VOGU-3710 file (C-alpha; in Angstrom, 3 decimals, decimal comma):
1> xxxxxxxxxx> 103,107/-1,527/50,723  103,494/-1,322/54,557  101,645/-4,076/57,165  101,382/-3,458/60,728  99,312/-4,116/63,696  95,961/-2,239/63,523  96,079/-1,410/59,823  94,498/-4,835/58,696  91,557/-3,135/56,848  93,622/-0,140/55,211
11> xxxxxxxxxx> 95,888/-2,784/54,187  92,780/-4,928/52,640  91,761/-2,367/50,436  95,081/-1,562/49,132  95,278/-5,184/48,284  92,247/-5,520/46,643  92,545/-2,062/44,445  96,103/-3,504/42,808  95,003/-7,038/42,630  93,949/-6,971/38,795
21> xxxxxxxxxx> 98,035/-5,900/38,795  99,262/-9,191/40,160  99,536/-12,563/39,186  97,246/-14,979/41,106  100,630/-16,567/43,047  101,953/-13,307/43,554  98,363/-12,422/44,625  97,975/-15,359/47,226  101,971/-14,876/48,999  100,384/-11,229/49,184
31> xxxxxxxxxx> 97,303/-11,992/50,957  98,847/-14,550/52,989  101,673/-11,694/54,069  98,934/-9,013/54,945  97,330/-11,996/57,329  100,791/-13,632/58,878  100,646/-12,471/62,573  104,064/-13,404/62,686  104,822/-10,879/59,811  103,383/-8,002/61,894
41> xxxxxxxxxx> 105,542/-9,211/65,320  108,685/-8,728/62,771  107,883/-5,320/61,543  107,031/-4,400/65,606  110,026/-5,925/67,211  112,688/-4,578/64,314  113,743/-8,669/62,867  114,300/-8,684/59,478  112,257/-11,781/58,678  109,170/-13,822/60,342
51> xxxxxxxxxx> 111,729/-16,652/60,539  113,443/-14,832/63,358  110,428/-16,522/65,770  111,628/-20,350/64,467  114,842/-19,462/66,230  113,742/-17,788/69,047  111,509/-20,526/69,438  113,832/-23,686/69,212  116,205/-21,747/71,270  114,143/-21,251/74,023
61> xxxxxxxxxx> 113,484/-25,122/74,371  117,020/-26,173/73,396  119,384/-23,815/74,749  121,579/-23,747/71,494  122,942/-20,060/71,721  125,333/-18,786/74,439  127,475/-15,886/75,041  130,929/-16,723/73,255  130,075/-18,822/70,886  130,882/-19,189/67,082
71> xxxxxxxxxx> 127,653/-19,773/64,809  127,887/-19,835/61,148  124,061/-19,316/59,702  123,877/-20,799/56,065  121,196/-18,912/53,667  121,200/-15,681/55,929  119,219/-13,215/53,990  117,418/-11,407/55,109  119,096/-11,648/58,412  116,570/-13,207/60,894
81> xxxxxxxxxx> 118,455/-15,823/62,367  121,834/-13,700/62,279  120,079/-11,132/64,467  119,247/-13,460/67,147  122,650/-15,194/67,298  124,481/-12,291/67,668  122,721/-11,058/70,338  122,693/-13,917/71,914  126,334/-14,652/71,457  126,873/-11,020/72,790
91> xxxxxxxxxx> 128,440/-9,430/69,788  127,551/-5,985/71,373  129,976/-7,034/74,074  132,970/-8,515/71,412  131,791/-11,999/72,490  131,931/-14,834/70,010  131,794/-15,044/66,272  128,713/-15,123/63,779  129,433/-15,928/60,316  126,797/-15,267/57,922
101> xxxxxxxxxx> 126,309/-16,629/53,995  123,643/-15,943/51,113  123,470/-15,474/47,365  121,593/-12,325/48,163  123,071/-9,028/50,081  121,716/-7,976/53,063  122,232/-5,095/55,073  124,795/-4,976/57,872  123,958/-6,580/60,870  126,020/-5,127/63,893
111> xxxxxxxxxx> 128,177/-7,799/65,034  127,497/-10,335/62,108  130,252/-11,034/59,431  128,701/-11,687/56,041  129,556/-12,546/52,389  127,539/-12,999/49,569  128,131/-15,828/47,540  126,782/-19,323/46,563  127,201/-21,875/49,684  127,570/-24,550/46,598
121> xxxxxxxxxx> 130,674/-22,534/45,160  134,286/-24,469/45,843  135,607/-21,407/47,663  132,783/-20,925/50,155  133,578/-23,259/52,759  136,887/-22,232/53,299  136,071/-18,377/53,406  133,519/-19,024/56,261  135,762/-20,972/58,242  138,398/-18,509/58,084
131> xxxxxxxxxx> 135,875/-16,157/59,050  134,783/-18,027/61,901  137,964/-18,022/63,324  137,930/-21,338/64,604  135,705/-24,358/65,446  132,049/-23,327/65,131  129,782/-24,411/68,212  126,684/-24,385/65,810  126,162/-24,496/61,586  122,386/-23,493/61,004
141> xxxxxxxxxx> 120,983/-23,596/57,420  117,572/-21,960/56,681  118,746/-22,340/52,837  116,397/-23,219/50,413  116,692/-23,681/46,551  114,949/-21,795/43,750  111,408/-23,762/43,449  110,791/-25,196/39,617  106,914/-26,209/40,435  108,148/-30,063/39,834
151> xxxxxxxxxx> 107,663/-30,979/42,986  110,460/-34,108/42,474  113,019/-31,759/41,321  112,102/-29,027/44,261  112,613/-31,839/46,507  116,124/-33,384/45,439  117,275/-29,798/45,306  116,278/-29,332/48,877  118,263/-32,416/50,144  121,134/-31,736/47,984
161> xxxxxxxxxx> 121,529/-28,176/50,278  121,133/-29,798/53,202  123,265/-32,474/52,158  126,323/-30,226/51,616  125,189/-28,347/54,970  125,584/-31,427/56,728  128,932/-31,974/55,158  130,482/-28,632/56,223  128,747/-29,194/59,365  131,126/-32,247/59,915
171> xxxxxxxxxx> 134,206/-30,222/58,710  133,937/-27,026/60,870  131,931/-28,403/64,200  133,759/-28,693/67,544  132,809/-31,487/69,458  129,346/-31,247/71,419  128,571/-28,504/68,376  124,734/-28,634/66,931  123,691/-28,613/63,205  120,069/-26,832/62,735
181> xxxxxxxxxx> 118,619/-27,491/58,715  115,682/-26,901/57,165  114,284/-29,836/55,308  110,773/-30,771/53,785  108,966/-33,844/54,222  109,067/-36,797/52,518  111,374/-38,569/49,983  115,313/-38,491/51,142  114,577/-36,671/54,398  114,887/-39,916/56,270
191> xxxxxxxxxx> 117,991/-41,211/54,665  119,640/-37,794/55,194  118,446/-37,874/59,189  120,003/-41,034/59,409  123,050/-40,394/58,301  123,057/-37,403/60,962  122,058/-39,865/63,416  125,757/-41,919/63,033  127,422/-38,368/63,599  125,471/-36,515/66,569
201> xxxxxxxxxx> 124,313/-37,579/69,618  120,528/-36,955/69,249  118,559/-36,059/66,448  115,418/-34,212/66,595  112,589/-33,269/64,149  110,902/-29,749/65,029  107,816/-28,173/63,827  108,094/-24,424/65,225  104,962/-22,214/65,715  106,205/-19,939/62,969
211> xxxxxxxxxx> 106,449/-22,190/60,455  103,167/-22,224/58,058  100,664/-24,877/59,074  99,836/-25,793/55,557  103,721/-26,191/54,826  106,209/-29,165/54,734  108,885/-27,556/56,114  110,171/-29,068/59,463  113,419/-28,352/60,867  116,238/-31,123/61,598
221> xxxxxxxxxx> 118,183/-30,092/65,008  121,088/-32,282/65,737  123,454/-31,986/69,022  125,843/-33,315/70,415  128,556/-33,886/67,634  131,093/-36,890/68,351  133,402/-35,564/65,877  135,477/-32,226/66,852  138,539/-32,384/64,790  137,339/-29,386/63,106
231> x> 139,895/-26,291/62,892
//
């Protein structure tokens, strides 16, 4: 099924005709997609996902991405953030480097070095370090664990991924680098943010416009990494 500007009535008709074939949860997801302006914009602008606009908004405000940087994108599929990073870094001119990882394969993105692998696999950090070719200027994590339906379990999984991403950032970031990570409100999130404040000069909570209003999703941006021994 295709979605796009100016075809809302037709898409709605298709949705209603096929509703009986879907589970209630998949039907709700479809309705949300069909009515999501960021999904329509992503198709129009050639981005892999609506998530691209989250990074665009954050970068426009905080000026994170610059030509010639080295950036690591964790949980990259389907590639929206990597697309933005490659463009901002000047990869079409051979500047900078973008290393991306995800469990899922993605269609190749010009200027992005991608590996299909679980970030939690023991070999993943060293492979990413080799791909980036030196200390990173930024680590971005939009990773999310598969949900179980049990709220506490799902939250702990998200925190576990974020903690692993933070540890990797500590190992790979150059002094002054940034770390951007997706979290969800509640529970151990505050503890993780406290850890980040020890390693970075400034830590901010961000809720981009492209994050759905009914979601507890938030992003934490840590800038001014105080380490810098990555090699």
